[in-house]
C-alpha positions in Angstrom: -13.0 -31.2 104.1 -12.0 -27.7 104.7 -12.6 -24.2 103.4 -10.6 -21.1 102.6 -11.5 -17.5 101.5 -9.8 -15.8 98.6 -9.8 -12.0 98.7 -10.0 -10.0 95.5 -10.5 -6.2 95.6 -11.9 -6.5 99.2 -14.5 -9.0 98.2 -14.5 -12.5 99.8 -15.0 -15.4 97.4 -15.5 -18.8 99.2 -14.0 -22.0 97.8 -14.6 -25.5 99.2 -12.3 -28.4 98.6 -13.1 -32.1 99.4 -10.9 -34.4 97.6 -12.3 -33.1 94.4 -12.1 -30.1 92.2 -12.7 -26.5 93.4 -16.3 -25.4 92.8 -16.9 -23.5 89.6 -17.7 -20.0 90.9 -14.1 -19.8 92.2 -12.0 -20.1 89.0 -9.4 -18.2 86.2 -6.8 -19.0 83.5 -3.0 -18.9 83.4 -1.8 -18.6 79.9 -0.9 -16.2 77.0 -2.9 -13.0 76.3 -5.6 -13.8 73.8 -5.7 -12.7 70.2 -8.5 -10.1 69.9 -9.6 -11.2 66.4 -9.9 -14.9 67.3 -11.4 -14.6 70.8 -13.8 -11.6 70.5 -16.7 -14.0 71.3 -15.4 -14.6 74.8 -17.2 -12.6 77.5 -16.4 -11.4 81.0 -19.3 -11.6 83.4 -19.4 -9.6 86.6 -22.2 -10.5 89.1 -23.2 -7.6 91.3 -20.7 -4.8 92.0 -17.9 -7.3 92.2 -19.4 -10.2 94.1 -17.9 -12.7 91.6 -16.7 -12.8 88.0 -16.8 -15.6 85.5 -16.2 -16.0 81.8 -18.7 -16.9 79.0 -19.0 -17.2 75.2 -21.3 -15.3 72.8 -23.4 -18.0 71.0 -25.9 -15.6 69.5 -25.9 -11.8 69.1 -28.1 -11.6 72.3 -27.0 -14.7 74.3 -23.9 -15.8 76.2 -23.3 -19.3 77.4 -21.6 -19.8 80.7 -21.5 -22.1 83.8 -24.7 -22.2 85.8 -22.7 -22.4 89.0 -21.5 -18.8 88.4 -25.0 -17.7 89.3 -25.9 -20.2 92.0 -27.5 -18.8 95.2 -26.6 -19.8 98.7 -28.5 -23.0 98.3 -26.6 -23.9 95.1 -29.6 -23.3 92.9 -29.7 -21.0 89.8 -33.0 -19.1 89.7 -34.3 -18.7 86.2 -35.4 -15.3 85.0 -34.0 -11.9 85.8 -30.7 -12.0 87.7 -31.2 -11.2 91.4 -28.4 -8.6 91.2 -27.1 -6.4 88.4 -24.9 -8.5 86.1 -22.6 -6.9 83.5 -21.3 -8.7 80.5 -18.4 -7.4 78.4 -18.1 -9.0 74.9 -15.6 -8.3 72.1 -12.9 -6.8 74.3 -10.0 -9.1 75.1 -8.3 -6.1 76.7 -10.7 -4.8 79.4 -8.9 -1.4 79.3 -10.5 -0.8 75.9 -13.3 1.7 75.6 -14.1 1.1 71.9 -15.0 -2.1 70.0 -17.2 -4.8 71.4 -19.9 -3.9 73.8 -20.9 -3.8 77.5 -24.3 -5.1 78.2 -26.6 -5.9 81.2 -27.9 -9.4 81.6 -31.7 -9.5 81.7 -32.5 -13.2 81.9 -30.9 -16.5 83.0 -32.0 -19.8 81.5 -30.2 -22.7 83.4 -29.9 -26.1 81.9 -32.0 -28.7 83.8 -29.1 -31.0 84.7 -25.8 -29.5 83.5 -23.5 -26.8 84.7 -24.7 -24.6 81.9 -26.7 -21.4 81.7 -27.8 -19.1 78.9 -27.5 -15.4 79.7 -29.7 -13.0 77.8 -28.3 -9.5 77.1 -30.5 -6.5 77.3 -29.4 -5.3 73.9 -28.0 -7.6 71.2 -24.5 -7.2 69.7 -24.2 -6.9 66.0 -20.5 -6.3 65.6 -19.1 -9.4 67.3 -19.3 -12.8 65.6 -20.8 -15.6 67.8 -18.8 -18.8 68.2 -19.9 -21.9 66.3 -21.1 -24.9 68.3 -19.3 -28.3 68.0 -21.4 -31.1 66.6 -19.2 -34.0 67.9 -17.8 -34.7 71.4 -14.2 -34.6 72.5 -12.0 -37.4 71.4 -9.2 -39.0 73.4 -6.4 -36.6 74.0 -7.8 -34.0 71.6 -5.9 -30.7 71.6 -8.0 -27.8 72.7 -7.7 -24.2 73.8 -9.2 -22.7 76.9 -9.9 -19.0 77.4 -10.8 -17.0 80.5 -10.6 -13.7 82.2 -9.6 -15.1 85.6 -6.5 -14.9 87.8 -3.1 -15.9 86.6 -0.1 -17.2 88.6 0.8 -13.6 89.5 -2.3 -11.4 88.9 -5.4 -11.4 91.1 -7.5 -9.3 88.7 -6.0 -9.3 85.2 -7.4 -7.0 82.6 -6.6 -9.3 79.7 -8.2 -12.4 78.4 -5.7 -15.3 78.5 -5.6 -18.6 76.7 -3.8 -21.9 77.3 -3.6 -25.4 75.7 -5.0 -28.5 77.2 -5.8 -32.0 76.0 -9.4 -33.1 76.3 -11.0 -36.5 76.7 -14.7 -37.0 76.6 -17.0 -39.9 77.5 -20.7 -40.6 77.4 -21.3 -38.3 80.3 -21.6 -34.5 80.4 -18.0 -34.2 81.5 -14.9 -33.4 79.5 -11.6 -34.1 81.3 -8.8 -31.5 80.7 -5.1 -32.1 81.1 -2.8 -29.1 81.1 -0.1 -28.7 78.5 3.0 -27.1 80.0 2.3 -24.7 82.8 -1.3 -24.1 81.8 -3.8 -23.9 84.6 -7.4 -22.8 85.1 -8.0 -20.5 88.0 -10.6 -18.3 89.8 -12.7 -16.4 87.2 -12.4 -18.8 84.3 -15.5 -20.7 85.2 -17.9 -20.7 82.2 -15.2 -19.9 79.7 -14.9 -21.7 76.3 -13.1 -24.8 75.6 -12.4 -24.6 71.8 -11.4 -27.0 69.1 -10.2 -25.9 65.7 -11.7 -27.5 62.6 -10.7 -26.4 59.1 -9.2 -23.2 60.5 -12.4 -22.3 62.4 -13.1 -22.4 66.1 -15.9 -24.5 67.6 -17.2 -24.4 71.1 -16.6 -27.9 72.5 -17.3 -27.4 76.2 -17.6 -24.9 79.0 -15.2 -24.7 81.9 -16.7 -26.1 85.1 -14.2 -26.8 87.8 -10.4 -27.1 88.4 -7.7 -28.0 90.9 -6.1 -24.5 90.4 -2.5 -25.7 91.2 -0.2 -22.7 90.8 -2.9 -20.0 90.6 -2.3 -17.0 92.8 -4.0 -17.5 96.1 -3.8 -21.3 95.9 -1.5 -23.0 98.5 1.9 -24.0 97.2 1.1 -27.6 98.3 -1.6 -27.9 95.6 0.2 -28.8 92.4 -2.6 -30.4 90.4 -3.7 -28.5 87.2 -6.4 -30.7 85.8 -9.9 -29.5 85.2 -13.3 -30.6 84.1 -15.6 -28.9 81.5 -19.2 -29.5 80.5 -19.7 -30.7 76.9 -22.1 -28.8 74.7 -22.3 -30.8 71.4 -25.2 -32.9 72.6 -27.2 -29.9 73.9 -27.0 -27.8 70.8 -30.7 -27.9 70.3 -31.3 -26.5 73.8 -28.8 -23.7 73.1 -30.2 -22.8 69.7 -33.8 -23.0 70.7 -33.2 -20.7 73.7 -31.3 -18.2 71.5 -33.8 -18.2 68.6 -35.9 -15.0 68.7 -39.7 -15.3 68.8 -41.3 -13.9 65.6 -43.3 -10.8 66.4 -41.5 -10.1 69.7 -40.4 -6.5 69.9 -40.1 -6.1 73.6 -37.7 -9.0 74.2 -39.9 -11.1 76.5 -40.4 -14.0 74.0 -44.1 -13.0 73.3 -45.4 -11.6 70.0 -46.4 -7.9 70.2 -48.8 -5.7 68.2 -47.7 -2.4 66.6 -50.3 0.3 65.7 -50.6 3.7 64.2 -53.3 6.0 65.5 -55.2 8.8 63.8 -52.8 11.4 65.1 -49.8 9.8 63.5 -48.3 8.3 66.6 -46.8 4.8 66.7 -47.4 2.4 69.7 -46.3 -1.1 70.7 -48.8 -3.2 72.6 -46.9 -5.9 74.4 -48.3 -9.4 74.1 -49.0 -11.4 77.2 -48.5 -14.8 75.7 -52.2 -15.6 75.8 -53.4 -13.5 72.8 -54.2 -10.6 75.0 -52.1 -7.3 75.1 -50.7 -5.2 77.9 -50.7 -1.4 78.2 -49.3 0.3 75.1 -46.0 2.2 74.9 -45.4 5.2 72.6 -42.5 4.4 70.3 -43.1 7.0 67.6 -44.2 10.5 68.6 -45.5 11.7 65.2 -45.2 11.5 61.4 -46.5 8.0 61.0 -49.8 9.0 59.5 -50.2 7.2 56.1 -47.0 5.1 56.6 -47.0 1.4 55.8 -45.6 -0.3 58.9 -44.6 -3.9 59.6 -42.4 -5.9 61.9 -41.1 -9.4 61.7 -37.4 -10.3 61.9 -34.0 -8.9 62.8 -32.8 -6.4 60.2 -29.7 -5.0 62.0 -28.0 -8.3 63.0 -28.4 -8.0 66.8 -31.1 -10.7 67.2 -33.7 -8.1 68.0 -36.8 -7.6 65.9 -37.0 -4.3 64.1 -39.8 -2.1 62.6 -39.8 -1.5 58.8 -41.9 1.2 57.2 -42.5 3.0 53.9 -42.7 6.7 54.7 -43.2 9.2 51.9 -41.9 6.7 49.3 -38.8 5.8 51.4 -38.2 2.3 52.7 -36.7 2.6 56.2 -35.6 0.2 59.0 -36.1 1.5 62.5 -33.7 -0.5 64.8 -35.0 -1.9 68.1 -33.1 -0.5 71.0 -33.8 -3.5 73.2 -37.4 -3.2 74.6 -39.3 -2.2 71.5 -38.3 1.5 71.6 -36.8 2.6 68.2 -33.7 4.3 67.0 -33.6 6.6 64.0 -34.7 5.3 60.7 -32.1 3.8 58.3 -33.1 4.6 54.7 -32.5 1.6 52.5 -34.6 2.4 49.4 -36.3 5.4 47.8 -38.7 6.0 44.9 -41.5 3.8 46.0 -45.1 4.9 45.3 -46.4 6.8 48.3 -49.4 4.5 48.5 -47.3 1.3 48.7 -48.2 -1.3 51.3 -45.8 -3.8 52.7 -45.5 -6.8 55.0 -42.4 -8.3 56.6 -43.4 -11.9 56.2 -40.2 -13.4 57.7 -37.4 -15.3 55.9 -39.2 -16.2 52.7 -36.1 -17.5 50.8 -34.6 -19.2 53.9 -31.2 -17.6 53.7 -31.2 -16.5 57.4 -32.3 -12.9 56.7 -35.8 -11.3 56.8 -37.6 -10.4 53.5 -40.3 -7.9 52.5 -43.3 -8.1 50.3 -44.3 -4.7 48.8 -47.7 -4.1 47.2 -48.2 -1.4 44.6 -49.3 -0.8 41.0 -51.6 -3.9 41.4 -48.6 -6.2 41.7 -46.8 -7.9 44.6 -43.0 -7.6 44.8 -40.5 -9.6 46.8 -37.5 -7.7 48.2 -35.0 -10.1 49.6 -33.4 -8.6 52.7 -29.8 -8.6 54.1 -29.5 -8.0 57.8 -26.5 -5.9 58.9 -25.9 -2.8 61.0 -26.8 -1.0 57.7 -29.4 -3.4 56.2 -30.1 -3.7 52.5 -32.6 -5.2 50.1 -32.0 -6.9 46.7 -33.7 -5.7 43.5 -37.4 -6.5 43.5 -38.9 -9.6 42.0 -42.5 -9.8 40.9 -44.3 -12.6 42.7 -47.8 -11.5 42.0 -48.7 -10.1 38.6 -52.2 -8.6 39.1 -55.2 -8.2 41.4 -53.3 -7.0 44.5 -54.6 -3.5 44.9 -57.8 -4.8 46.5 -56.0 -7.0 49.0 -54.9 -6.3 52.6 -51.8 -8.3 53.4 -50.5 -9.7 56.7 -48.0 -12.2 57.9 -49.3 -15.2 59.9 -45.9 -16.9 60.1 -45.6 -20.6 59.2 -49.3 -21.5 59.3 -49.0 -25.1 58.0 -45.8 -26.0 59.9 -43.7 -26.9 56.9 -40.8 -24.6 57.7 -41.8 -21.9 55.2 -43.5 -18.6 56.0 -47.0 -18.0 54.5 -49.0 -15.0 53.5 -52.5 -13.9 54.7 -54.6 -11.7 52.4 -58.1 -10.2 52.8 -60.1 -9.3 49.7 -61.6 -5.9 50.6 -64.4 -6.4 48.1 -66.1 -9.4 49.7 -64.3 -10.0 53.0 -62.9 -13.4 52.1 -59.6 -14.1 53.9 -57.1 -16.2 51.9 -53.9 -17.9 52.8 -51.0 -18.3 50.3 -48.7 -21.1 51.4 -44.9 -20.6 51.0 -43.2 -22.8 48.3 -39.7 -24.0 47.8 -39.0 -21.6 44.9 -39.4 -18.5 47.1 -42.9 -18.0 45.7 -46.4 -18.7 47.1 -48.9 -21.3 46.1 -52.5 -20.9 45.0 -54.7 -19.2 47.6 -56.9 -21.2 49.9 -59.9 -19.7 51.8 -58.9 -19.1 55.4 -62.0 -17.3 56.6 -65.0 -15.4 55.4 -67.1 -12.5 56.6 -64.1 -10.3 57.3 -65.5 -7.2 55.5 -63.8 -3.9 56.0 -66.9 -2.6 57.9 -67.1 -5.7 60.2 -63.3 -6.1 60.8 -61.6 -2.9 59.7 -58.0 -4.0 60.3 -56.4 -7.4 60.3 -52.9 -8.5 61.4 -51.3 -11.8 61.6 -50.3 -12.3 65.2 -47.6 -15.0 64.7 -48.1 -17.5 67.6 -49.5 -14.9 70.1 -50.7 -17.5 72.6 -47.5 -19.6 72.3 -49.2 -22.9 71.5 -47.4 -23.5 68.2 -50.1 -22.3 65.9 -50.4 -19.1 63.9 -53.0 -16.6 65.2 -54.6 -13.3 64.2 -55.7 -10.0 65.6 -58.5 -7.7 64.1 -60.2 -4.5 65.1 -64.0 -4.6 65.2 -66.7 -2.2 64.1 -67.6 -1.4 67.7 -64.0 -0.1 68.4 -62.8 -3.3 70.2 -59.9 -5.6 69.4 -60.4 -9.3 68.7 -58.0 -12.2 69.0 -58.5 -15.2 66.8 -56.9 -18.4 68.0 -55.4 -20.4 65.1 -56.7 -23.8 64.3 -54.8 -27.1 64.0 -54.8 -26.8 60.2 -54.4 -24.0 57.6 -58.2 -23.6 57.7 -58.0 -21.1 60.6 -60.4 -18.5 61.9 -63.4 -18.9 59.5 -65.0 -15.9 61.1 -64.6 -17.2 64.6 -64.5 -17.9 67.4 -62.8 -14.8 68.7 -61.9 -13.4 72.1 -62.2 -9.7 72.8 -58.8 -8.5 74.1 -59.1 -4.7 73.6 -62.1 -3.0 75.2 -62.4 0.2 73.3 -60.7 3.0 71.4 -59.5 0.9 68.5 -61.6 2.9 66.1 -59.0 5.6 66.2 -56.3 3.1 65.1 -55.5 3.3 61.4 -53.1 0.4 61.0 -51.9 -2.7 62.9 -49.2 -5.2 62.3 
């Protein structure tokens, strides 16, 4: 066993050899420059100023999958949570000299796999203009032809500014490992660790595995006596659920910490976000709209701009607008997507009602309830309205509890302002809602002025609710184990005062 140090740009990167492959943090790829259109999902990751660099793959607009060993500390452990040093991720630029196209983001969270050389890297701001890679559903077969991609060294360049690709044959087994055999002069080198191993199925790429370690024979900086070019990758087909569950946004989360938040408008027309703590309580509020929100109908539930971040939707002066989330709940300029609505319209973003992968809206006016099917994109749109409630809606206050009965369909919460009875309308397969069921009683406007579905605010898998109270406090109602939820209690006070000045919550 012996060690060497490879120098790149004045920074030492240690590599240890012991009759086995070189450790993952010290790797890169020798091959042809990558096609930008096909490999835009491949990411370059730089840890610290230039302490080490690796490769990754965009698997969701806000998440990159890479090798956990790229982020290991001196003890070999990857600490979950915020990276210890600034980590920069470039996606959508196969030529790193580009200044347009793709995006450069800062990593804000690491989620390592429990027992594989895999880590999910969360980006501070999602990326809407780069298509994530599809995940393979089946393991590598014997001598399957695959393509590797990486931003690492080549045989002649220490720090190339291009993504390179090369061909390998892959063979998998029942373990987490995929063996890679080079085709021609292909070789995986320093900097390629975490890069994608891709198969092509029906003309489309699938992520089969993630590069883990290599012999690096022929890479610049490797002794001429080392001629082996084999490598090992970590399979991903059998951990797809872990990947998708990690990358799936939490409904109601505006601030990006995976906890549902509350949005409120006060009596001066200012808009605030109150970050959820994951217990049903709320943290200190942040001003996200300085004025002009008085009388607006405001809601939030779902990603409208295609970057995996929940946005705010509002009806202001008869205009339906999407306010894009800038990463932590702060908002960009409103995007007008519809005009001509009655100025007294109310709306709720109930979630993905028709289950097409896009958020939808319910708009209440003229005593009817309308469904506007949404289409998320950098410039979002809604389809023509469909009447889903023919009468009796003017007296109702609507809110979105999420999927209260755990059948995979979002539901609707409505309070009758005349008698304070709270009803739930369960989502049906035909994009409509079933007959109402009493969900609670005693929720009069005087007793509980404002009501908002809290999604799963205490993160126990059950839909919850927030309400303001007559004494100016805020109450949290923990959801029950069935659709028969709060029934006027029990509640926990989570806001001590001043909520009498709040005019709407969502």
